[in-house]
All heavy atoms as a GROMACS GRO file, in nm:
protein
  433
    1MET      N    1   0.082  -0.119   0.000
    1MET     CA    2   0.000   0.000   0.000
    1MET      C    3   0.088   0.126   0.000
    1MET      O    4   0.056   0.222  -0.069
    1MET     CB    5  -0.091  -0.004   0.122
    1MET     CG    6  -0.190   0.107   0.127
    1MET     SD    7  -0.304   0.091  -0.010
    1MET     CE    8  -0.435   0.190   0.041
    2LEU      N    9   0.196   0.121   0.075
    2LEU     CA   10   0.287   0.235   0.079
    2LEU      C   11   0.349   0.259  -0.057
    2LEU      O   12   0.368   0.373  -0.099
    2LEU     CB   13   0.396   0.212   0.185
    2LEU     CG   14   0.491   0.328   0.208
    2LEU    CD1   15   0.416   0.451   0.253
    2LEU    CD2   16   0.595   0.289   0.312
    3PHE      N   17   0.378   0.150  -0.129
    3PHE     CA   18   0.433   0.162  -0.263
    3PHE      C   19   0.334   0.234  -0.356
    3PHE      O   20   0.374   0.318  -0.436
    3PHE     CB   21   0.466   0.023  -0.318
    3PHE     CG   22   0.528   0.026  -0.454
    3PHE    CD1   23   0.659   0.066  -0.470
    3PHE    CD2   24   0.455  -0.011  -0.564
    3PHE    CE1   25   0.717   0.069  -0.595
    3PHE    CE2   26   0.512  -0.009  -0.690
    3PHE     CZ   27   0.643   0.033  -0.704
    4LEU      N   28   0.205   0.202  -0.343
    4LEU     CA   29   0.103   0.268  -0.425
    4LEU      C   30   0.094   0.416  -0.394
    4LEU      O   31   0.083   0.500  -0.484
    4LEU     CB   32  -0.032   0.200  -0.403
    4LEU     CG   33  -0.149   0.255  -0.482
    4LEU    CD1   34  -0.123   0.238  -0.632
    4LEU    CD2   35  -0.276   0.184  -0.443
    5VAL      N   36   0.101   0.452  -0.268
    5VAL     CA   37   0.098   0.593  -0.228
    5VAL      C   38   0.218   0.667  -0.285
    5VAL      O   39   0.206   0.778  -0.338
    5VAL     CB   40   0.091   0.605  -0.074
    5VAL    CG1   41   0.110   0.751  -0.032
    5VAL    CG2   42  -0.039   0.551  -0.022
    6ALA      N   43   0.336   0.603  -0.277
    6ALA     CA   44   0.457   0.667  -0.332
    6ALA      C   45   0.446   0.682  -0.484
    6ALA      O   46   0.485   0.785  -0.540
    6ALA     CB   47   0.579   0.584  -0.296
    7ALA      N   48   0.390   0.582  -0.551
    7ALA     CA   49   0.374   0.590  -0.697
    7ALA      C   50   0.276   0.703  -0.734
    7ALA      O   51   0.300   0.778  -0.829
    7ALA     CB   52   0.324   0.457  -0.751
    8LEU      N   53   0.168   0.716  -0.660
    8LEU     CA   54   0.073   0.823  -0.688
    8LEU      C   55   0.133   0.961  -0.660
    8LEU      O   56   0.107   1.057  -0.732
    8LEU     CB   57  -0.056   0.803  -0.606
    8LEU     CG   58  -0.142   0.686  -0.651
    8LEU    CD1   59  -0.256   0.665  -0.553
    8LEU    CD2   60  -0.194   0.708  -0.791
    9LEU      N   61   0.213   0.971  -0.555
    9LEU     CA   62   0.281   1.097  -0.525
    9LEU      C   63   0.376   1.133  -0.637
    9LEU      O   64   0.379   1.248  -0.684
    9LEU     CB   65   0.356   1.086  -0.393
    9LEU     CG   66   0.437   1.208  -0.351
    9LEU    CD1   67   0.343   1.327  -0.324
    9LEU    CD2   68   0.519   1.178  -0.228
   10LEU      N   69   0.453   1.036  -0.684
   10LEU     CA   70   0.546   1.059  -0.794
   10LEU      C   71   0.470   1.098  -0.921
   10LEU      O   72   0.511   1.189  -0.993
   10LEU     CB   73   0.630   0.934  -0.819
   10LEU     CG   74   0.735   0.945  -0.929
   10LEU    CD1   75   0.836   1.053  -0.894
   10LEU    CD2   76   0.804   0.812  -0.948
   11LEU      N   77   0.358   1.032  -0.946
   11LEU     CA   78   0.277   1.066  -1.062
   11LEU      C   79   0.224   1.209  -1.052
   11LEU      O   80   0.225   1.282  -1.152
   11LEU     CB   81   0.160   0.968  -1.075
   11LEU     CG   82   0.067   0.990  -1.194
   11LEU    CD1   83   0.142   0.967  -1.324
   11LEU    CD2   84  -0.052   0.898  -1.185
   12GLY      N   85   0.184   1.251  -0.934
   12GLY     CA   86   0.138   1.388  -0.916
   12GLY      C   87   0.248   1.490  -0.941
   12GLY      O   88   0.226   1.595  -1.002
   13ILE      N   89   0.368   1.459  -0.897
   13ILE     CA   90   0.482   1.548  -0.920
   13ILE      C   91   0.511   1.556  -1.069
   13ILE      O   92   0.533   1.663  -1.124
   13ILE     CB   93   0.605   1.501  -0.841
   13ILE    CG1   94   0.581   1.519  -0.692
   13ILE    CG2   95   0.731   1.574  -0.885
   13ILE    CD1   96   0.684   1.452  -0.603
   14VAL      N   97   0.511   1.439  -1.135
   14VAL     CA   98   0.539   1.437  -1.279
   14VAL      C   99   0.431   1.512  -1.356
   14VAL      O  100   0.459   1.588  -1.448
   14VAL     CB  101   0.552   1.291  -1.329
   14VAL    CG1  102   0.557   1.284  -1.480
   14VAL    CG2  103   0.678   1.229  -1.271
   15MET      N  104   0.305   1.493  -1.320
   15MET     CA  105   0.196   1.561  -1.390
   15MET      C  106   0.205   1.712  -1.371
   15MET      O  107   0.173   1.788  -1.462
   15MET     CB  108   0.060   1.509  -1.342
   15MET     CG  109   0.035   1.364  -1.381
   15MET     SD  110   0.042   1.335  -1.557
   15MET     CE  111  -0.113   1.406  -1.606
   16GLY      N  112   0.248   1.755  -1.255
   16GLY     CA  113   0.266   1.899  -1.232
   16GLY      C  114   0.383   1.953  -1.312
   16GLY      O  115   0.380   2.067  -1.360
   17THR      N  116   0.484   1.870  -1.331
   17THR     CA  117   0.601   1.910  -1.408
   17THR      C  118   0.572   1.915  -1.556
   17THR      O  119   0.633   1.993  -1.631
   17THR     CB  120   0.717   1.813  -1.381
   17THR    OG1  121   0.738   1.807  -1.241
   17THR    CG2  122   0.844   1.856  -1.448
   18VAL      N  123   0.478   1.835  -1.602
   18VAL     CA  124   0.447   1.827  -1.746
   18VAL      C  125   0.407   1.963  -1.801
   18VAL      O  126   0.438   1.996  -1.915
   18VAL     CB  127   0.336   1.722  -1.770
   18VAL    CG1  128   0.278   1.732  -1.908
   18VAL    CG2  129   0.392   1.583  -1.749
   19ALA      N  130   0.342   2.043  -1.722
   19ALA     CA  131   0.300   2.175  -1.769
   19ALA      C  132   0.419   2.266  -1.800
   19ALA      O  133   0.406   2.357  -1.881
   19ALA     CB  134   0.211   2.241  -1.664
   20HIS      N  135   0.533   2.239  -1.741
   20HIS     CA  136   0.652   2.327  -1.759
   20HIS      C  137   0.761   2.260  -1.840
   20HIS      O  138   0.860   2.325  -1.872
   20HIS     CB  139   0.707   2.368  -1.623
   20HIS     CG  140   0.605   2.434  -1.537
   20HIS    ND1  141   0.559   2.560  -1.560
   20HIS    CD2  142   0.538   2.389  -1.427
   20HIS    CE1  143   0.469   2.592  -1.468
   20HIS    NE2  144   0.453   2.488  -1.386
   21ALA      N  145   0.746   2.132  -1.871
   21ALA     CA  146   0.851   2.058  -1.942
   21ALA      C  147   0.825   2.061  -2.093
   21ALA      O  148   0.710   2.072  -2.136
   21ALA     CB  149   0.855   1.915  -1.894
   22PRO      N  150   0.930   2.049  -2.170
   22PRO     CA  151   0.912   2.040  -2.315
   22PRO      C  152   0.836   1.912  -2.354
   22PRO      O  153   0.836   1.814  -2.279
   22PRO     CB  154   1.055   2.036  -2.371
   22PRO     CG  155   1.143   2.076  -2.260
   22PRO     CD  156   1.070   2.052  -2.132
   23VAL      N  157   0.774   1.913  -2.470
   23VAL     CA  158   0.694   1.799  -2.515
   23VAL      C  159   0.774   1.670  -2.523
   23VAL      O  160   0.726   1.566  -2.476
   23VAL     CB  161   0.625   1.832  -2.651
   23VAL    CG1  162   0.554   1.711  -2.706
   23VAL    CG2  163   0.530   1.948  -2.634
   24PRO      N  164   0.897   1.668  -2.578
   24PRO     CA  165   0.970   1.539  -2.582
   24PRO      C  166   0.997   1.480  -2.442
   24PRO      O  167   0.991   1.358  -2.424
   24PRO     CB  168   1.101   1.574  -2.651
   24PRO     CG  169   1.072   1.697  -2.731
   24PRO     CD  170   0.968   1.771  -2.652
   25VAL      N  171   1.022   1.566  -2.346
   25VAL     CA  172   1.045   1.518  -2.209
   25VAL      C  173   0.916   1.459  -2.153
   25VAL      O  174   0.917   1.354  -2.088
   25VAL     CB  175   1.099   1.632  -2.120
   25VAL    CG1  176   1.107   1.588  -1.975
   25VAL    CG2  177   1.234   1.679  -2.170
   26SER      N  178   0.806   1.525  -2.177
   26SER     CA  179   0.676   1.475  -2.131
   26SER      C  180   0.644   1.341  -2.194
   26SER      O  181   0.594   1.250  -2.128
   26SER     CB  182   0.567   1.576  -2.165
   26SER     OG  183   0.592   1.698  -2.102
   27LEU      N  184   0.669   1.327  -2.325
   27LEU     CA  185   0.642   1.202  -2.394
   27LEU      C  186   0.732   1.089  -2.343
   27LEU      O  187   0.688   0.974  -2.328
   27LEU     CB  188   0.658   1.220  -2.544
   27LEU     CG  189   0.554   1.309  -2.611
   27LEU    CD1  190   0.588   1.328  -2.759
   27LEU    CD2  191   0.414   1.253  -2.594
   28ALA      N  192   0.857   1.122  -2.315
   28ALA     CA  193   0.949   1.020  -2.261
   28ALA      C  194   0.903   0.974  -2.124
   28ALA      O  195   0.903   0.854  -2.094
   28ALA     CB  196   1.090   1.076  -2.254
   29ALA      N  197   0.861   1.067  -2.040
   29ALA     CA  198   0.812   1.031  -1.907
   29ALA      C  199   0.685   0.947  -1.918
   29ALA      O  200   0.668   0.849  -1.844
   29ALA     CB  201   0.786   1.157  -1.824
   30ALA      N  202   0.597   0.982  -2.010
   30ALA     CA  203   0.475   0.905  -2.030
   30ALA      C  204   0.507   0.764  -2.077
   30ALA      O  205   0.443   0.667  -2.034
   30ALA     CB  206   0.385   0.976  -2.131
   31ALA      N  207   0.606   0.751  -2.164
   31ALA     CA  208   0.647   0.618  -2.212
   31ALA      C  209   0.702   0.533  -2.098
   31ALA      O  210   0.671   0.415  -2.087
   31ALA     CB  211   0.749   0.632  -2.323
   32VAL      N  212   0.784   0.593  -2.013
   32VAL     CA  213   0.842   0.520  -1.899
   32VAL      C  214   0.731   0.474  -1.806
   32VAL      O  215   0.730   0.358  -1.762
   32VAL     CB  216   0.945   0.608  -1.824
   32VAL    CG1  217   0.984   0.547  -1.692
   32VAL    CG2  218   1.067   0.631  -1.913
   33ILE      N  219   0.637   0.560  -1.776
   33ILE     CA  220   0.526   0.523  -1.687
   33ILE      C  221   0.442   0.414  -1.751
   33ILE      O  222   0.401   0.318  -1.685
   33ILE     CB  223   0.442   0.647  -1.653
   33ILE    CG1  224   0.522   0.743  -1.566
   33ILE    CG2  225   0.312   0.608  -1.584
   33ILE    CD1  226   0.459   0.878  -1.546
   34GLY      N  227   0.417   0.425  -1.881
   34GLY     CA  228   0.338   0.324  -1.951
   34GLY      C  229   0.404   0.188  -1.950
   34GLY      O  230   0.339   0.085  -1.925
   35VAL      N  231   0.534   0.185  -1.975
   35VAL     CA  232   0.608   0.058  -1.972
   35VAL      C  233   0.605  -0.001  -1.831
   35VAL      O  234   0.585  -0.122  -1.813
   35VAL     CB  235   0.753   0.078  -2.021
   35VAL    CG1  236   0.839  -0.043  -1.992
   35VAL    CG2  237   0.754   0.109  -2.169
   36TRP      N  238   0.622   0.083  -1.730
   36TRP     CA  239   0.617   0.035  -1.592
   36TRP      C  240   0.481  -0.027  -1.560
   36TRP      O  241   0.472  -0.133  -1.498
   36TRP     CB  242   0.648   0.151  -1.496
   36TRP     CG  243   0.638   0.114  -1.354
   36TRP    CD1  244   0.719   0.031  -1.284
   36TRP    CD2  245   0.538   0.158  -1.261
   36TRP    NE1  246   0.675   0.021  -1.153
   36TRP    CE2  247   0.565   0.098  -1.138
   36TRP    CE3  248   0.427   0.243  -1.272
   36TRP    CZ2  249   0.487   0.119  -1.026
   36TRP    CZ3  250   0.349   0.265  -1.160
   36TRP    CH2  251   0.380   0.203  -1.039
   37LEU      N  252   0.374   0.037  -1.606
   37LEU     CA  253   0.241  -0.017  -1.580
   37LEU      C  254   0.218  -0.150  -1.653
   37LEU      O  255   0.157  -0.241  -1.598
   37LEU     CB  256   0.134   0.085  -1.622
   37LEU     CG  257   0.122   0.207  -1.530
   37LEU    CD1  258   0.027   0.308  -1.592
   37LEU    CD2  259   0.076   0.166  -1.392
   38VAL      N  260   0.269  -0.162  -1.775
   38VAL     CA  261   0.254  -0.287  -1.848
   38VAL      C  262   0.331  -0.399  -1.779
   38VAL      O  263   0.279  -0.511  -1.762
   38VAL     CB  264   0.300  -0.269  -1.995
   38VAL    CG1  265   0.314  -0.403  -2.065
   38VAL    CG2  266   0.203  -0.180  -2.069
   39VAL      N  267   0.454  -0.371  -1.738
   39VAL     CA  268   0.534  -0.472  -1.667
   39VAL      C  269   0.464  -0.513  -1.537
   39VAL      O  270   0.456  -0.632  -1.504
   39VAL     CB  271   0.676  -0.418  -1.639
   39VAL    CG1  272   0.751  -0.508  -1.542
   39VAL    CG2  273   0.752  -0.404  -1.769
   40PHE      N  274   0.411  -0.417  -1.466
   40PHE     CA  275   0.339  -0.446  -1.342
   40PHE      C  276   0.218  -0.534  -1.368
   40PHE      O  277   0.195  -0.633  -1.296
   40PHE     CB  278   0.296  -0.315  -1.274
   40PHE     CG  279   0.218  -0.333  -1.149
   40PHE    CD1  280   0.280  -0.371  -1.032
   40PHE    CD2  281   0.080  -0.316  -1.148
   40PHE    CE1  282   0.207  -0.391  -0.915
   40PHE    CE2  283   0.007  -0.334  -1.032
   40PHE     CZ  284   0.070  -0.371  -0.916
   41ALA      N  285   0.141  -0.503  -1.472
   41ALA     CA  286   0.021  -0.581  -1.503
   41ALA      C  287   0.057  -0.724  -1.542
   41ALA      O  288  -0.008  -0.819  -1.499
   41ALA     CB  289  -0.057  -0.514  -1.616
   42VAL      N  290   0.161  -0.740  -1.622
   42VAL     CA  291   0.204  -0.874  -1.662
   42VAL      C  292   0.251  -0.954  -1.541
   42VAL      O  293   0.217  -1.073  -1.526
   42VAL     CB  294   0.316  -0.865  -1.770
   42VAL    CG1  295   0.382  -1.000  -1.794
   42VAL    CG2  296   0.258  -0.809  -1.898
   43ARG      N  297   0.329  -0.892  -1.454
   43ARG     CA  298   0.376  -0.964  -1.335
   43ARG      C  299   0.260  -1.003  -1.243
   43ARG      O  300   0.258  -1.112  -1.187
   43ARG     CB  301   0.476  -0.878  -1.257
   43ARG     CG  302   0.608  -0.864  -1.330
   43ARG     CD  303   0.707  -0.785  -1.251
   43ARG     NE  304   0.741  -0.856  -1.129
   43ARG     CZ  305   0.806  -0.804  -1.027
   43ARG    NH1  306   0.845  -0.678  -1.033
   43ARG    NH2  307   0.833  -0.873  -0.920
   44GLU      N  308   0.162  -0.912  -1.228
   44GLU     CA  309   0.047  -0.944  -1.144
   44GLU      C  310  -0.033  -1.059  -1.203
   44GLU      O  311  -0.075  -1.151  -1.133
   44GLU     CB  312  -0.043  -0.822  -1.130
   44GLU     CG  313   0.008  -0.721  -1.031
   44GLU     CD  314   0.000  -0.773  -0.888
   44GLU    OE1  315  -0.106  -0.824  -0.847
   44GLU    OE2  316   0.102  -0.764  -0.819
   45ARG      N  317  -0.055  -1.054  -1.333
   45ARG     CA  318  -0.134  -1.158  -1.398
   45ARG      C  319  -0.062  -1.294  -1.389
   45ARG      O  320  -0.123  -1.396  -1.361
   45ARG     CB  321  -0.159  -1.123  -1.543
   45ARG     CG  322  -0.242  -1.223  -1.615
   45ARG     CD  323  -0.284  -1.175  -1.750
   45ARG     NE  324  -0.412  -1.235  -1.778
   45ARG     CZ  325  -0.508  -1.180  -1.845
   45ARG    NH1  326  -0.493  -1.060  -1.892
   45ARG    NH2  327  -0.620  -1.242  -1.866
   46HIS      N  328   0.069  -1.292  -1.411
   46HIS     CA  329   0.147  -1.415  -1.403
   46HIS      C  330   0.149  -1.469  -1.259
   46HIS      O  331   0.137  -1.589  -1.238
   46HIS     CB  332   0.290  -1.390  -1.452
   46HIS     CG  333   0.377  -1.511  -1.447
   46HIS    ND1  334   0.357  -1.621  -1.529
   46HIS    CD2  335   0.483  -1.543  -1.368
   46HIS    CE1  336   0.447  -1.711  -1.500
   46HIS    NE2  337   0.525  -1.666  -1.404
   47GLY      N  338   0.160  -1.380  -1.164
   47GLY     CA  339   0.161  -1.423  -1.023
   47GLY      C  340   0.030  -1.482  -0.979
   47GLY      O  341   0.027  -1.583  -0.908
   48ARG      N  342  -0.080  -1.425  -1.021
   48ARG     CA  343  -0.211  -1.478  -0.984
   48ARG      C  344  -0.235  -1.613  -1.051
   48ARG      O  345  -0.293  -1.703  -0.991
   48ARG     CB  346  -0.321  -1.381  -1.024
   48ARG     CG  347  -0.322  -1.256  -0.939
   48ARG     CD  348  -0.435  -1.164  -0.982
   48ARG     NE  349  -0.418  -1.030  -0.931
   48ARG     CZ  350  -0.458  -0.990  -0.812
   48ARG    NH1  351  -0.516  -1.074  -0.732
   48ARG    NH2  352  -0.438  -0.866  -0.773
   49ARG      N  353  -0.196  -1.626  -1.177
   49ARG     CA  354  -0.214  -1.752  -1.247
   49ARG      C  355  -0.132  -1.862  -1.180
   49ARG      O  356  -0.176  -1.974  -1.164
   49ARG     CB  357  -0.173  -1.737  -1.393
   49ARG     CG  358  -0.209  -1.857  -1.477
   49ARG     CD  359  -0.178  -1.834  -1.622
   49ARG     NE  360  -0.256  -1.723  -1.674
   49ARG     CZ  361  -0.226  -1.654  -1.782
   49ARG    NH1  362  -0.115  -1.682  -1.848
   49ARG    NH2  363  -0.302  -1.557  -1.823
   50ARG      N  364  -0.010  -1.828  -1.141
   50ARG     CA  365   0.079  -1.926  -1.077
   50ARG      C  366   0.024  -1.966  -0.939
   50ARG      O  367   0.026  -2.082  -0.902
   50ARG     CB  368   0.218  -1.866  -1.062
   50ARG     CG  369   0.317  -1.961  -1.008
   50ARG     CD  370   0.455  -1.897  -1.004
   50ARG     NE  371   0.552  -2.001  -0.999
   50ARG     CZ  372   0.664  -2.002  -1.066
   50ARG    NH1  373   0.694  -1.902  -1.143
   50ARG    NH2  374   0.747  -2.100  -1.055
   51ALA      N  375  -0.026  -1.867  -0.863
   51ALA     CA  376  -0.082  -1.896  -0.730
   51ALA      C  377  -0.206  -1.983  -0.743
   51ALA      O  378  -0.229  -2.074  -0.664
   51ALA     CB  379  -0.114  -1.768  -0.656
   52ALA      N  380  -0.289  -1.958  -0.844
   52ALA     CA  381  -0.411  -2.037  -0.863
   52ALA      C  382  -0.377  -2.180  -0.903
   52ALA      O  383  -0.441  -2.275  -0.858
   52ALA     CB  384  -0.498  -1.971  -0.970
   53SER      N  385  -0.274  -2.198  -0.985
   53SER     CA  386  -0.239  -2.334  -1.029
   53SER      C  387  -0.178  -2.414  -0.915
   53SER      O  388  -0.200  -2.534  -0.905
   53SER     CB  389  -0.144  -2.329  -1.148
   53SER     OG  390  -0.020  -2.276  -1.111
   54THR      N  391  -0.104  -2.352  -0.827
   54THR     CA  392  -0.044  -2.426  -0.714
   54THR      C  393  -0.149  -2.458  -0.608
   54THR      O  394  -0.140  -2.561  -0.543
   54THR     CB  395   0.070  -2.346  -0.649
   54THR    OG1  396   0.022  -2.220  -0.608
   54THR    CG2  397   0.186  -2.330  -0.745
   55SER      N  398  -0.250  -2.373  -0.592
   55SER     CA  399  -0.352  -2.403  -0.492
   55SER      C  400  -0.445  -2.514  -0.538
   55SER      O  401  -0.496  -2.589  -0.457
   55SER     CB  402  -0.433  -2.277  -0.460
   55SER     OG  403  -0.506  -2.236  -0.573
   56THR      N  404  -0.465  -2.529  -0.668
   56THR     CA  405  -0.554  -2.636  -0.716
   56THR      C  406  -0.481  -2.770  -0.720
   56THR      O  407  -0.542  -2.873  -0.704
   56THR     CB  408  -0.608  -2.604  -0.857
   56THR    OG1  409  -0.497  -2.583  -0.945
   56THR    CG2  410  -0.697  -2.483  -0.854
   57THR      N  411  -0.349  -2.768  -0.738
   57THR     CA  412  -0.274  -2.895  -0.741
   57THR      C  413  -0.241  -2.944  -0.602
   57THR      O  414  -0.202  -3.058  -0.585
   57THR     CB  415  -0.145  -2.879  -0.824
   57THR    OG1  416  -0.067  -2.777  -0.765
   57THR    CG2  417  -0.175  -2.848  -0.968
   58ALA      N  418  -0.254  -2.861  -0.501
   58ALA     CA  419  -0.218  -2.899  -0.365
   58ALA      C  420  -0.326  -2.987  -0.301
   58ALA      O  421  -0.304  -3.047  -0.198
   58ALA     CB  422  -0.197  -2.773  -0.278
   59ARG      N  423  -0.443  -2.996  -0.362
   59ARG     CA  424  -0.550  -3.076  -0.305
   59ARG      C  425  -0.518  -3.216  -0.319
   59ARG      O  426  -0.510  -3.312  -0.291
   59ARG     CB  427  -0.681  -3.049  -0.378
   59ARG     CG  428  -0.731  -2.910  -0.356
   59ARG     CD  429  -0.859  -2.893  -0.429
   59ARG     NE  430  -0.899  -2.753  -0.425
   59ARG     CZ  431  -1.007  -2.707  -0.477
   59ARG    NH1  432  -1.090  -2.785  -0.541
   59ARG    NH2  433  -1.037  -2.581  -0.471
   0.00000   0.00000   0.00000
């Protein structure tokens, strides 16, 4: 939960900076955040699938 709060705080700082940053910098930051979110989603999905398969085979 603390990690989520830190991520949202960082996102707020970045979004506030976007108004003053050049467009290429803003696009690069958006790309980095997007890649991070995709990696996070893939890891979560893989982790849940793995946890579900181990709990069904343990019976």
